[in-house]
BAVOTOR-901982 format. One record per residue: x, y, z of N, C-alpha, C in turn. Coordinates in pm, 1 decimal, m for minus. Atoms other than C-alpha are relative to their C-alpha. Layout:
N
{{X; Y; Z}; {X; Y; Z}; {X; Y; Z}};
...
***
This chain:
257
{{83.8; m119.7; 0.0}; {0.0; 0.0; 0.0}; {87.1; 124.4; 0.0}};
{{m75.2; m123.5; 7.5}; {120.5; 349.5; m84.5}; {m24.2; 84.8; 126.3}};
{{12.4; m81.8; m121.1}; {184.0; 600.3; 201.3}; {m126.9; 83.4; 4.2}};
{{120.0; m84.6; 3.3}; {m102.6; 826.6; 88.0}; {m123.8; m82.7; 31.5}};
{{115.2; 86.9; m25.8}; {m344.0; 534.2; 93.5}; {m4.3; m39.1; 147.0}};
{{m6.0; 37.0; m140.9}; {m223.9; 428.0; 438.5}; {m50.4; 115.0; 87.0}};
{{43.7; m116.7; m77.3}; {m277.3; 782.0; 570.7}; {m151.1; 17.4; m9.5}};
{{144.5; m13.3; 18.9}; {m627.7; 794.8; 421.6}; {m73.9; m108.0; 76.9}};
{{63.6; 110.4; m70.8}; {m711.1; 453.7; 565.4}; {m0.7; 24.9; 150.2}};
{{m9.5; m30.4; m143.3}; {m590.4; 560.2; 910.1}; {m101.9; 105.9; 39.7}};
{{95.4; m106.5; m28.2}; {m803.0; 877.2; 894.9}; {m142.8; m52.5; m2.5}};
{{134.9; 55.3; 11.0}; {m1112.8; 688.3; 782.5}; {m33.4; m89.0; 119.0}};
{{19.8; 87.7; m114.8}; {m1064.6; 435.7; 1062.1}; {m30.7; 81.9; 124.7}};
{{20.6; m84.7; m117.9}; {m1041.6; 710.2; 1323.5}; {m138.5; 62.7; m2.0}};
{{130.2; m64.9; 11.2}; {m1354.4; 880.8; 1191.6}; {m115.2; m98.1; 21.3}};
{{107.8; 98.3; m12.1}; {m1555.6; 559.6; 1188.7}; {m14.0; m55.7; 140.7}};
{{4.8; 53.0; m135.5}; {m1471.7; 473.1; 1547.4}; {23.3; m149.7; 4.3}};
{{m24.4; 143.3; 6.4}; {m1370.6; 124.2; 1438.6}; {108.7; m39.9; 99.6}};
{{m94.3; 48.8; m99.6}; {m1170.1; m90.1; 1675.6}; {98.2; m98.0; m60.6}};
{{m96.4; 101.7; 37.2}; {m857.2; m296.1; 1637.6}; {m36.2; m126.2; 77.3}};
{{31.8; 128.5; m61.6}; {m949.1; m657.8; 1705.3}; {130.6; m70.6; 33.7}};
{{m119.2; 72.8; m44.0}; {m685.3; m846.8; 1906.1}; {m44.8; m125.1; 72.9}};
{{46.1; 124.5; m60.2}; {m721.7; m1211.8; 2000.1}; {102.0; m112.4; m15.9}};
{{m86.5; 117.5; 15.3}; {m533.3; m1537.4; 2064.1}; {m58.1; m91.7; m106.8}};
{{41.9; 92.8; 105.3}; {m546.2; m1792.0; 1782.8}; {72.8; m132.2; 20.4}};
{{m59.6; 132.2; m19.4}; {m490.0; m2162.3; 1841.6}; {5.2; m75.0; m132.0}};
{{m16.2; 78.6; 123.1}; {m359.1; m2384.4; 1563.7}; {101.1; m110.6; 26.1}};
{{m94.7; 109.4; m15.1}; {m144.9; m2690.8; 1507.3}; {113.8; 9.6; m99.6}};
{{m116.9; 16.7; 85.2}; {204.4; m2733.7; 1369.3}; {38.1; m146.8; 14.0}};
{{m15.0; 144.1; m17.8}; {214.2; m3106.3; 1306.5}; {m88.8; m44.9; 114.3}};
{{76.6; 45.2; m117.6}; {107.7; m3259.9; 1638.4}; {7.2; 99.2; 115.7}};
{{m20.2; m97.5; m107.3}; {205.4; m2952.7; 1841.7}; {m106.7; 108.4; m4.2}};
{{98.6; m107.5; m10.3}; {m64.1; m2713.8; 1961.2}; {73.4; 131.4; 24.6}};
{{m63.3; m131.1; m11.8}; {44.1; m2353.2; 1915.0}; {m106.4; 105.4; 27.9}};
{{92.4; m110.6; m26.5}; {m113.2; m2027.4; 2029.6}; {63.3; 130.9; m45.7}};
{{m48.0; m126.9; 52.0}; {m46.1; m1722.5; 1817.4}; {m91.4; 113.7; 42.8}};
{{76.2; m119.9; m34.6}; {m202.0; m1377.3; 1826.0}; {m34.3; 73.4; m128.5}};
{{42.8; m69.5; 121.3}; {m405.8; m1198.0; 1560.8}; {m47.0; 141.0; 32.3}};
{{48.1; m137.6; m14.0}; {m473.7; m827.6; 1514.2}; {m39.5; 51.4; m137.7}};
{{44.6; m60.7; 124.9}; {m670.5; m644.5; 1246.0}; {m100.2; 110.1; 30.8}};
{{93.9; m110.5; m11.5}; {m884.1; m337.1; 1190.4}; {m133.7; m45.8; m57.1}};
{{128.6; 51.3; 49.2}; {m1250.1; m436.4; 1165.5}; {m73.0; 98.6; m90.8}};
{{60.5; m95.0; 93.1}; {m1324.0; m124.4; 959.2}; {41.7; m28.0; m143.8}};
{{m48.8; 31.8; 133.6}; {m1124.2; m256.6; 665.7}; {m80.2; m117.8; m54.6}};
{{83.8; 103.3; 59.3}; {m1341.5; m461.1; 433.3}; {79.2; m82.8; m101.5}};
{{m60.0; 87.1; 100.0}; {m1232.3; m759.7; 227.5}; {143.2; m37.2; 29.0}};
{{m137.1; 47.3; m15.3}; {m886.9; m899.2; 170.6}; {97.7; 116.8; 0.6}};
{{m98.7; m107.1; m15.7}; {m579.4; m694.8; 253.6}; {140.3; m58.9; 11.1}};
{{m136.0; 48.0; m25.6}; {m198.6; m722.4; 268.3}; {11.7; m46.8; 145.1}};
{{m6.8; 62.5; m132.1}; {m102.7; m936.7; 566.0}; {144.7; m24.9; 41.5}};
{{m134.6; 11.3; m54.9}; {198.3; m969.2; 794.1}; {6.6; m111.0; 104.3}};
{{m29.7; 101.1; m101.2}; {334.0; m1267.3; 985.0}; {115.9; 50.8; 84.1}};
{{m105.8; m42.2; m92.3}; {540.1; m1176.4; 1293.7}; {53.0; m122.9; 72.6}};
{{m59.4; 107.8; m78.3}; {785.6; m1419.9; 1452.2}; {69.8; 59.8; 122.5}};
{{m44.1; m51.7; m130.2}; {871.6; m1367.4; 1818.4}; {149.1; m15.5; 26.8}};
{{m137.7; 13.0; m48.1}; {1202.7; m1322.7; 1995.7}; {11.0; m124.0; 89.9}};
{{m33.3; 127.9; m62.9}; {1359.8; m1591.4; 2217.2}; {m89.5; m42.3; 117.1}};
{{87.7; 38.9; m111.4}; {1103.0; m1581.4; 2500.7}; {m138.8; m44.1; m47.0}};
{{131.2; 40.1; 51.6}; {813.1; m1676.4; 2272.4}; {m91.7; 119.3; m17.0}};
{{98.1; m107.0; 21.9}; {498.5; m1476.6; 2200.6}; {m10.7; 84.5; 126.5}};
{{m2.0; m89.4; m115.8}; {510.7; m1172.9; 2427.9}; {m77.4; 127.6; m30.0}};
{{69.1; m128.2; 18.7}; {357.1; m830.6; 2479.9}; {66.5; 84.0; m108.8}};
{{m70.1; m78.8; 101.8}; {623.2; m688.3; 2248.9}; {m53.5; m31.4; m139.7}};
{{54.3; 37.3; 130.5}; {498.9; m886.2; 1947.3}; {m145.8; 42.7; m13.6}};
{{140.0; m42.8; 3.4}; {138.3; m810.1; 2038.7}; {m10.8; 150.3; m26.0}};
{{m3.1; m143.9; 23.9}; {222.3; m439.7; 2047.7}; {28.8; 29.9; m146.8}};
{{m34.5; m21.1; 140.8}; {383.4; m458.9; 1703.9}; {m114.9; m43.4; m91.1}};
{{114.4; 45.4; 79.3}; {84.9; m653.0; 1571.9}; {m107.7; 107.5; m4.2}};
{{99.9; m106.0; m4.1}; {m147.6; m376.7; 1684.6}; {44.0; 118.5; m84.9}};
{{m51.1; m112.0; 78.9}; {74.6; m110.1; 1528.3}; {m18.2; m26.2; m149.5}};
{{17.4; 35.5; 140.6}; {62.9; m293.7; 1196.2}; {m147.4; m5.0; m37.8}};
{{143.9; 3.7; 26.6}; {m311.5; m350.5; 1222.9}; {m54.6; 141.1; m17.2}};
{{42.4; m140.3; 11.9}; {m353.4; 24.9; 1268.3}; {37.9; 58.4; m135.8}};
{{m38.6; m42.6; 135.2}; {m183.3; 62.7; 929.6}; {m84.9; m69.5; m106.6}};
{{90.2; 65.7; 93.7}; {m449.2; m158.4; 773.9}; {33.5; m142.9; m35.0}};
{{m39.6; 136.7; 30.8}; {m272.8; m494.2; 770.5}; {m75.0; m101.7; 86.0}};
{{46.4; 114.2; m78.3}; {m408.6; m830.1; 882.5}; {125.4; m67.2; 54.8}};
{{m126.0; 41.0; m62.4}; {m148.3; m956.2; 1129.6}; {m17.6; m125.9; 85.0}};
{{m3.5; 119.1; m84.2}; {m67.3; m1293.4; 1284.6}; {137.9; m13.6; 61.0}};
{{m125.0; 30.6; m68.0}; {200.7; m1354.5; 1545.8}; {12.9; m151.4; 7.3}};
{{m24.1; 144.3; m1.7}; {343.2; m1703.9; 1496.9}; {46.6; m44.2; 138.5}};
{{m48.5; 59.8; m124.2}; {410.8; m1932.4; 1792.8}; {89.6; m117.7; m37.7}};
{{m93.3; 105.9; 37.3}; {722.7; m2135.5; 1718.4}; {8.6; m107.3; 107.2}};
{{m26.5; 92.4; m109.1}; {755.8; m2296.7; 2061.7}; {m115.7; m93.3; 35.1}};
{{116.2; 78.1; m41.3}; {402.1; m2419.9; 2124.9}; {m71.6; 66.5; 116.4}};
{{85.2; m63.5; m101.0}; {117.9; m2317.6; 2354.4}; {55.8; m18.5; 140.6}};
{{m44.1; 4.5; m139.1}; {226.7; m2229.7; 2706.4}; {150.3; m2.7; 19.1}};
{{m146.3; 2.0; m12.6}; {599.5; m2246.5; 2630.3}; {50.9; 141.9; m21.5}};
{{m42.7; m139.3; 3.2}; {719.0; m1898.1; 2715.4}; {119.9; 16.0; 93.8}};
{{m116.3; 2.1; m89.1}; {1069.5; m1938.8; 2861.9}; {62.2; 137.7; 21.6}};
{{m75.2; m121.2; m31.1}; {1266.6; m1663.6; 3029.5}; {148.5; m38.1; 8.0}};
{{m143.3; 30.9; m8.7}; {1648.2; m1634.9; 3032.1}; {33.2; m62.9; 135.6}};
{{m81.5; 53.0; 110.4}; {1851.8; m1849.4; 3062.1}; {m69.2; m110.1; m81.0}};
{{68.3; 107.4; 71.0}; {1596.8; m2113.5; 2959.0}; {m36.6; 40.5; m142.6}};
{{37.1; m46.9; 133.6}; {1497.3; m1896.8; 2661.9}; {109.3; m29.8; m101.4}};
{{m110.9; 27.9; 89.3}; {1841.2; m1940.5; 2512.8}; {5.1; m146.4; m40.0}};
{{0.3; 143.8; 28.9}; {1814.9; m2317.6; 2539.7}; {m112.9; m36.0; m96.0}};
{{115.2; 29.6; 86.1}; {1469.8; m2323.2; 2378.8}; {25.3; 49.9; m141.7}};
{{m30.3; m53.9; 132.1}; {1573.7; m2095.9; 2092.7}; {107.7; m83.4; m68.5}};
{{m109.5; 80.3; 54.5}; {1886.4; m2307.2; 2049.5}; {m45.5; m128.2; m66.2}};
{{53.3; 123.4; 59.5}; {1677.7; m2616.0; 1973.8}; {m35.7; 21.7; m146.5}};
{{47.0; m29.1; 135.6}; {1540.7; m2449.2; 1662.9}; {111.6; 54.2; m88.6}};
{{m113.5; m47.5; 78.9}; {1859.0; m2274.1; 1555.1}; {87.0; m117.3; m44.1}};
{{m77.9; 119.2; 33.1}; {2026.2; m2615.8; 1560.5}; {m75.5; m93.6; m93.4}};
{{83.8; 85.0; 85.7}; {1738.5; m2770.2; 1364.3}; {m81.0; 90.9; m91.5}};
{{65.6; m96.6; 88.0}; {1655.9; m2531.8; 1080.6}; {m122.1; m58.9; m71.5}};
{{122.2; 54.9; 60.2}; {1411.4; m2773.5; 908.4}; {m120.0; 7.8; 93.7}};
{{109.0; m9.0; m97.5}; {1204.0; m2783.1; 1228.9}; {m46.1; 145.0; 13.4}};
{{33.7; m142.0; m10.2}; {1218.1; m2403.9; 1257.9}; {m83.8; 42.9; m120.6}};
{{74.8; m33.8; 120.5}; {1099.5; m2369.4; 899.4}; {m141.3; m57.1; 4.8}};
{{132.3; 63.7; m8.1}; {815.0; m2613.5; 959.0}; {m93.3; 78.4; 91.6}};
{{83.5; m72.3; m96.3}; {690.8; m2418.1; 1260.5}; {m47.9; 133.5; m57.0}};
{{39.4; m129.2; 55.5}; {691.7; m2085.1; 1078.7}; {m93.7; m19.5; m118.7}};
{{88.3; 27.4; 113.8}; {534.4; m2234.6; 766.2}; {m140.3; m39.3; 45.3}};
{{132.6; 35.0; m52.5}; {250.0; m2372.8; 979.3}; {m78.7; 126.3; 31.6}};
{{66.4; m127.6; m29.7}; {171.8; m2020.4; 1096.8}; {m34.3; 73.5; m129.1}};
{{26.7; m64.4; 128.6}; {200.3; m1888.3; 741.5}; {m122.3; m62.1; m67.0}};
{{115.6; 67.7; 58.8}; {m50.5; m2149.7; 624.0}; {m129.0; 47.3; 64.7}};
{{118.0; m49.6; m71.7}; {m293.0; m2033.2; 892.9}; {m35.2; 141.0; m46.4}};
{{23.7; m136.6; 45.4}; {m251.6; m1670.1; 788.2}; {m57.1; 1.1; m141.1}};
{{47.6; 4.6; 138.4}; {m304.9; m1758.5; 422.8}; {m143.7; m49.9; m11.2}};
{{136.9; 51.3; 1.4}; {m628.9; m1939.8; 506.5}; {m101.3; 102.2; 51.4}};
{{89.4; m99.1; m58.1}; {m770.1; m1635.3; 683.0}; {m73.6; 75.8; m110.5}};
{{83.5; m63.6; 102.4}; {m1055.9; m1475.9; 489.8}; {43.8; 142.2; m31.9}};
{{m41.6; m139.0; 20.8}; {m897.7; m1130.6; 528.0}; {133.1; 13.2; m73.3}};
{{m133.7; m3.7; 58.0}; {m562.3; m1225.2; 376.2}; {m1.2; 1.0; m151.5}};
{{m30.1; m0.2; 142.6}; {m464.5; m1126.1; 24.9}; {128.1; m81.8; m14.3}};
{{m114.5; 91.0; 1.0}; {m233.1; m1423.1; m33.4}; {109.9; 41.5; m98.0}};
{{m102.9; m49.5; 91.9}; {m50.7; m1237.8; m310.5}; {80.6; 113.0; 63.2}};
{{m67.0; m110.7; m67.6}; {56.3; m970.8; m59.0}; {20.4; m33.1; 147.7}};
{{m32.6; 43.7; m136.1}; {204.6; m1138.4; 247.4}; {148.9; 20.0; 24.1}};
{{m139.4; m17.3; m39.6}; {527.2; m1052.3; 429.3}; {19.6; m57.7; 139.1}};
{{m33.2; 54.2; m132.1}; {705.2; m1188.4; 735.4}; {107.9; 86.4; 63.2}};
{{m101.5; m73.0; m75.1}; {895.9; m994.2; 1001.0}; {32.4; m78.5; 126.5}};
{{m36.1; 68.9; m122.9}; {1082.0; m1117.3; 1305.2}; {102.1; 77.3; 79.7}};
{{m87.7; m69.4; m93.5}; {1272.0; m995.1; 1609.1}; {98.4; m97.5; 63.3}};
{{m105.5; 83.4; m57.7}; {1605.8; m1144.5; 1725.0}; {m10.7; m142.8; m54.3}};
{{25.1; 137.5; 43.5}; {1534.6; m1520.7; 1712.5}; {m99.5; m1.8; m115.3}};
{{101.7; m7.8; 104.3}; {1233.6; m1428.3; 1501.7}; {53.7; 52.5; m130.9}};
{{m62.6; m47.1; 122.6}; {1453.3; m1245.1; 1253.6}; {66.0; m114.8; m73.8}};
{{m58.9; 121.2; 57.3}; {1645.2; m1567.0; 1199.0}; {m109.0; m86.8; m61.7}};
{{110.3; 84.3; 46.1}; {1314.9; m1754.4; 1166.0}; {m63.0; 54.5; m127.9}};
{{59.9; m60.9; 118.5}; {1179.5; m1507.2; 909.8}; {85.1; m28.8; m123.7}};
{{m88.8; 29.1; 112.6}; {1485.3; m1556.7; 690.4}; {m5.5; m148.4; m35.5}};
{{13.0; 143.4; 27.4}; {1455.0; m1934.6; 728.3}; {m129.9; m30.4; m73.3}};
{{124.7; 16.1; 75.7}; {1096.9; m1903.8; 606.5}; {27.6; 24.8; m147.7}};
{{m36.2; m28.0; 138.2}; {1235.4; m1747.2; 291.5}; {83.1; m110.7; m60.2}};
{{m86.3; 107.9; 49.1}; {1501.0; m2017.0; 258.9}; {m77.2; m128.7; m26.0}};
{{83.0; 118.6; 22.8}; {1223.9; m2276.5; 271.6}; {m72.5; 6.6; m133.4}};
{{68.3; m17.4; 127.6}; {1088.2; m2136.0; m54.5}; {m140.7; 52.4; 12.7}};
{{135.8; m49.3; m23.4}; {774.7; m1987.0; 100.5}; {m33.9; 115.5; m94.0}};
{{46.9; m102.7; 93.4}; {568.3; m1766.3; m130.7}; {m43.5; 124.5; 75.8}};
{{29.1; m127.7; m63.9}; {593.8; m1434.8; 51.8}; {69.0; 110.1; m80.5}};
{{m53.4; m112.4; 77.6}; {661.5; m1091.3; m97.7}; {123.2; 62.8; 65.7}};
{{m108.9; m66.4; m69.2}; {894.3; m963.0; 169.5}; {33.4; m64.2; 132.7}};
{{m48.6; 50.5; m128.5}; {1100.4; m1060.8; 473.5}; {79.0; 111.8; 66.7}};
{{m71.5; m103.7; m74.7}; {1220.7; m820.2; 741.9}; {54.9; m60.4; 129.2}};
{{m64.8; 45.7; m122.4}; {1469.7; m914.9; 1012.4}; {42.1; 120.9; 82.1}};
{{m44.5; m100.9; m95.4}; {1505.0; m686.2; 1313.7}; {100.0; m68.2; 94.0}};
{{m110.0; 53.0; m81.5}; {1837.5; m761.4; 1487.8}; {0.3; m153.4; 9.3}};
{{m11.6; 145.6; 6.1}; {1835.0; m1126.3; 1374.8}; {146.5; m42.0; m0.9}};
{{m138.7; 46.5; m10.1}; {2144.2; m1346.3; 1392.0}; {75.5; 10.3; m132.6}};
{{m58.4; m21.9; 132.1}; {2207.6; m1319.8; 1013.6}; {119.8; m90.2; m28.7}};
{{m104.5; 94.2; 37.3}; {2418.2; m1631.7; 979.2}; {m38.0; m68.4; m131.8}};
{{24.3; 67.9; 127.6}; {2439.9; m1858.2; 674.1}; {44.1; m145.4; 10.8}};
{{m41.1; 139.2; m22.9}; {2447.2; m2224.5; 779.8}; {m0.7; m86.7; m125.0}};
{{8.9; 76.2; 125.2}; {2347.7; m2358.4; 435.9}; {m14.9; 98.7; m115.4}};
{{5.1; m107.0; 100.0}; {2439.0; m2096.4; 172.6}; {m82.8; m32.8; m124.1}};
{{74.3; 37.3; 120.8}; {2279.5; m2292.5; m113.6}; {m149.5; 23.2; 15.7}};
{{144.3; m18.7; m23.6}; {1938.4; m2247.6; 49.9}; {m47.7; 139.4; m37.7}};
{{38.1; m135.0; 39.5}; {1946.1; m1880.2; m40.8}; {m68.1; 3.5; m135.4}};
{{60.6; 5.2; 134.2}; {1847.2; m1979.5; m393.8}; {m149.6; m28.6; 5.0}};
{{143.9; 26.7; m15.5}; {1504.9; m2078.9; m258.0}; {m79.5; 126.4; 32.8}};
{{69.0; m121.3; m44.6}; {1424.2; m1723.8; m147.5}; {m67.6; 69.8; m117.7}};
{{79.1; m67.8; 102.6}; {1146.4; m1572.4; m357.3}; {m28.1; 145.8; 37.0}};
{{36.9; m131.1; m51.9}; {1096.7; m1263.7; m141.2}; {114.5; 99.8; m9.3}};
{{m99.5; m104.2; m24.5}; {1276.0; m933.5; m116.0}; {31.7; m2.8; 148.9}};
{{m44.9; 13.1; m139.0}; {1477.1; m923.3; 206.8}; {55.5; 133.7; 49.7}};
{{m49.0; m120.4; m67.1}; {1536.5; m631.1; 443.6}; {54.5; m40.5; 135.9}};
{{m62.9; 34.1; m127.5}; {1783.9; m686.7; 727.5}; {36.9; 128.0; 72.7}};
{{m20.3; m120.0; m81.4}; {1782.5; m419.7; 999.1}; {85.5; m39.5; 119.9}};
{{m103.9; 55.3; m87.0}; {2092.3; m460.1; 1210.8}; {69.1; 108.6; 81.6}};
{{m78.0; m91.4; m83.0}; {2269.3; m292.1; 1500.1}; {146.7; m6.3; m39.9}};
{{m139.0; m1.6; 47.8}; {2613.0; m184.6; 1374.1}; {97.9; m46.2; 107.2}};
{{m88.2; 39.0; m109.5}; {2759.8; m256.8; 1718.7}; {m48.0; m126.7; 71.6}};
{{53.5; 123.4; m59.2}; {2576.1; m587.2; 1782.2}; {112.8; m101.2; 21.9}};
{{m111.4; 91.1; m26.6}; {2834.0; m810.9; 1957.6}; {m36.8; m146.7; m17.4}};
{{45.1; 139.1; 9.5}; {2623.4; m1124.3; 1914.2}; {m2.4; m52.8; m143.7}};
{{m9.0; 43.2; 140.3}; {2659.8; m1134.3; 1536.0}; {143.7; 20.5; m45.4}};
{{m140.3; m7.1; 39.9}; {3014.4; m1216.7; 1430.6}; {13.1; 59.7; m139.4}};
{{m23.4; m63.5; 129.6}; {3158.0; m1020.0; 1140.3}; {2.4; m103.2; m111.9}};
{{m6.9; 103.9; 102.7}; {3223.0; m1344.9; 953.2}; {m138.6; m52.6; m35.4}};
{{136.7; 45.4; 26.8}; {2857.8; m1447.9; 988.9}; {m75.2; 102.8; m83.0}};
{{66.6; m106.9; 74.5}; {2734.4; m1111.8; 866.1}; {49.1; 1.1; m145.1}};
{{m56.8; 3.6; 135.4}; {2969.8; m1132.8; 567.9}; {m52.1; m120.6; m77.0}};
{{50.5; 121.3; 65.1}; {2853.1; m1487.8; 495.0}; {m145.2; 17.1; m42.1}};
{{140.2; m25.1; 33.7}; {2489.8; m1378.1; 502.5}; {m8.7; 86.6; m125.8}};
{{0.5; m88.0; 116.6}; {2558.2; m1095.7; 257.1}; {43.0; m75.2; m126.1}};
{{m47.7; 75.9; 115.3}; {2750.3; m1332.6; 30.2}; {m106.1; m96.8; m49.8}};
{{108.9; 91.5; 37.3}; {2465.2; m1584.3; 36.4}; {m106.8; 73.6; m79.6}};
{{103.4; m77.2; 68.6}; {2216.3; m1316.6; m65.4}; {46.9; 38.8; m141.0}};
{{m53.2; m41.9; 129.5}; {2440.3; m1191.0; m346.4}; {12.7; m118.0; m96.0}};
{{m19.9; 117.5; 84.6}; {2530.3; m1536.0; m477.7}; {m132.6; m60.2; m46.6}};
{{131.2; 56.6; 31.9}; {2162.3; m1635.3; m475.1}; {m86.5; 94.2; m82.1}};
{{76.5; m96.2; 78.2}; {2050.3; m1324.6; m661.3}; {m120.8; 55.2; 72.0}};
{{112.2; m51.1; m79.7}; {1823.2; m1216.1; m376.3}; {1.3; 152.7; m0.9}};
{{14.0; m145.0; m10.7}; {1694.4; m859.2; m384.9}; {m2.0; 32.1; 149.4}};
{{m8.1; m21.3; m145.0}; {1813.6; m760.6; m37.6}; {64.7; 133.8; 32.2}};
{{m59.2; m123.4; m49.6}; {1909.2; m458.0; 165.0}; {37.9; m20.0; 145.8}};
{{m47.4; 6.2; m137.8}; {2116.5; m449.5; 482.8}; {18.3; 142.0; 49.6}};
{{m12.1; m131.9; m61.0}; {2077.4; m141.1; 702.2}; {61.3; m17.5; 137.9}};
{{m66.8; 7.8; m129.8}; {2315.4; m97.3; 996.1}; {m12.0; 134.3; 72.2}};
{{22.8; m122.0; m78.0}; {2237.6; 152.7; 1271.2}; {116.6; 24.5; 95.8}};
{{m115.3; m31.0; m86.0}; {2543.5; 317.3; 1432.3}; {m41.7; 15.6; 146.0}};
{{26.8; m12.2; m143.2}; {2554.7; 288.6; 1809.5}; {m103.9; m97.1; 52.4}};
{{103.4; 95.1; m42.4}; {2285.0; 18.1; 1816.1}; {60.8; m138.2; 19.1}};
{{m44.3; 136.8; m27.0}; {2347.0; m323.6; 1968.7}; {m118.9; m93.9; m21.1}};
{{108.2; 96.8; 16.6}; {2128.9; m633.7; 1986.9}; {m126.2; 48.9; 71.6}};
{{129.5; m30.9; m62.6}; {1756.3; m597.8; 2073.1}; {m32.8; 148.7; 0.9}};
{{15.2; m145.5; m2.8}; {1755.1; m229.3; 1976.7}; {m144.7; 47.7; m11.4}};
{{141.4; m40.7; 7.0}; {1375.6; m228.9; 1924.8}; {m77.2; m29.5; 128.1}};
{{72.3; 48.6; m117.2}; {1290.0; m367.0; 2268.2}; {35.7; 78.3; 126.4}};
{{m23.2; m85.1; m117.1}; {1251.4; m130.1; 2561.4}; {38.4; m80.5; 123.3}};
{{m30.2; 83.9; m115.9}; {1270.9; m417.8; 2809.8}; {147.9; m34.8; 9.3}};
{{m143.3; 31.9; m0.2}; {1636.4; m461.9; 2711.6}; {81.8; 103.4; 77.3}};
{{m72.8; m103.3; m71.9}; {1728.9; m144.4; 2902.4}; {79.9; 86.7; m95.2}};
{{m75.7; m92.3; 85.7}; {1976.6; 114.6; 2778.0}; {150.2; m7.0; 21.7}};
{{m142.8; 17.8; m24.7}; {2317.2; m22.3; 2875.6}; {62.6; m80.2; m113.5}};
{{m60.9; 66.5; 115.8}; {2503.8; m99.4; 2552.3}; {107.9; m100.0; 38.2}};
{{m109.6; 88.2; m40.5}; {2781.3; m269.8; 2748.5}; {m47.4; m143.6; 22.6}};
{{55.9; 134.8; m17.6}; {2548.2; m565.8; 2804.0}; {m17.7; m71.6; m133.0}};
{{11.7; 60.4; 132.1}; {2535.5; m626.0; 2431.3}; {m139.5; 3.4; m57.9}};
{{140.0; m10.9; 43.3}; {2157.8; m590.8; 2415.5}; {m60.4; 119.7; 71.5}};
{{54.9; m120.9; m60.4}; {1988.7; m254.7; 2471.7}; {m93.1; 69.7; m99.1}};
{{93.8; m76.2; 83.0}; {1705.1; m37.9; 2345.0}; {68.5; 124.3; m55.1}};
{{m52.9; m120.3; 62.9}; {1792.6; 241.1; 2102.5}; {m116.1; 68.7; m70.4}};
{{120.7; m65.2; 51.6}; {1507.2; 481.6; 2037.4}; {15.1; 43.8; m145.3}};
{{m20.2; m48.4; 136.7}; {1655.5; 632.4; 1721.9}; {m1.4; m115.3; m99.6}};
{{m4.0; 116.2; 89.2}; {1726.2; 291.5; 1566.2}; {m136.1; m68.3; m7.4}};
{{134.4; 58.7; m1.7}; {1384.5; 162.9; 1671.4}; {m91.8; 73.7; m97.3}};
{{87.3; m79.9; 86.3}; {1202.7; 448.8; 1498.3}; {44.1; m6.9; m146.4}};
{{m50.6; 2.4; 137.6}; {1428.2; 448.6; 1192.3}; {m26.7; m134.6; m66.9}};
{{22.0; 132.9; 57.9}; {1396.1; 73.7; 1141.9}; {m147.7; m24.0; m28.5}};
{{144.7; 13.5; 24.5}; {1016.0; 86.5; 1173.6}; {m39.1; 76.4; m126.5}};
{{28.0; m78.6; 121.0}; {1003.5; 360.5; 911.2}; {55.5; m69.5; m124.4}};
{{m60.6; 73.9; 111.6}; {1235.9; 157.1; 688.6}; {m90.2; m116.4; m41.7}};
{{90.8; 111.2; 26.9}; {1002.2; m140.4; 719.6}; {m127.1; 47.3; m69.3}};
{{122.8; m51.3; 61.2}; {693.9; 68.4; 636.8}; {22.4; 38.4; m145.9}};
{{m31.7; m37.1; 138.6}; {861.1; 207.9; 324.4}; {19.4; m124.7; m85.8}};
{{m21.6; 127.3; 68.4}; {964.7; m144.9; 227.4}; {m132.8; m64.0; m37.5}};
{{132.2; 56.2; 28.6}; {605.2; m267.8; 256.2}; {m71.4; 81.3; m108.5}};
{{61.8; m84.0; 100.5}; {486.9; 28.8; 53.8}; {46.6; m35.3; m140.4}};
{{m55.7; 34.8; 131.9}; {718.3; m73.9; m229.7}; {m44.7; m138.8; m45.7}};
{{26.1; 138.3; 45.6}; {663.4; m450.0; m234.5}; {m147.7; m25.8; m24.2}};
{{142.0; 24.9; 17.5}; {285.1; m434.9; m199.9}; {m59.6; 84.4; m112.8}};
{{47.2; m81.4; 113.9}; {254.6; m172.2; m474.6}; {35.1; m66.8; m133.1}};
{{m44.8; 65.1; 123.3}; {423.0; m403.3; m726.5}; {m108.6; m88.8; m59.6}};
***
């Protein structure tokens, strides 16, 4: 959707007094029961561009729900995927162990995200020709793995994902345009991994863009991370706002095509 259309839609929604619908959504990934979260504007009629969000390492949280609402206010139909399964919401250090299970088993990670994508595509409000996936930290990795699985999505956005390249040949499966939003000072992403990711994208002919925010470390979009860069993960207001604007412009381009 073009910026002018988004602005008009937002104004019309405000004038109509319509509400953003937010609700848990239960579904299955194989034999595993998952509980995601859906948000949409009930004033918007018919099918619309839709966004799949993949959570950070603690599972579906208030942060993803907040982002889902923000996207719904822009007119999108939004689903937050649940990679871990219903009720599995680990906190550190257990969160690292849970996320590690999926980072070590990329086929399983892809299956879990594809199950959520299938649910989103079945939704009556989804324009299946205009679907994108975004993810935060662990979710950024998962969003890129969705692309590597060959999923038919228009765009992929990683916010401070790990950006490694465990199987470079898989990049050739990516059909989507890719936007990687990265903290320039993120100590958790090795320079060699970042270089390998860029090389994979280039060698695979992927239309991708890497944006690095000076002074930003890991988790720069999450206020709960605090503001101490020395810990390696911290909120950065400027990078948070700039990356959100970058994502909105990206959606405007890919959904206008």
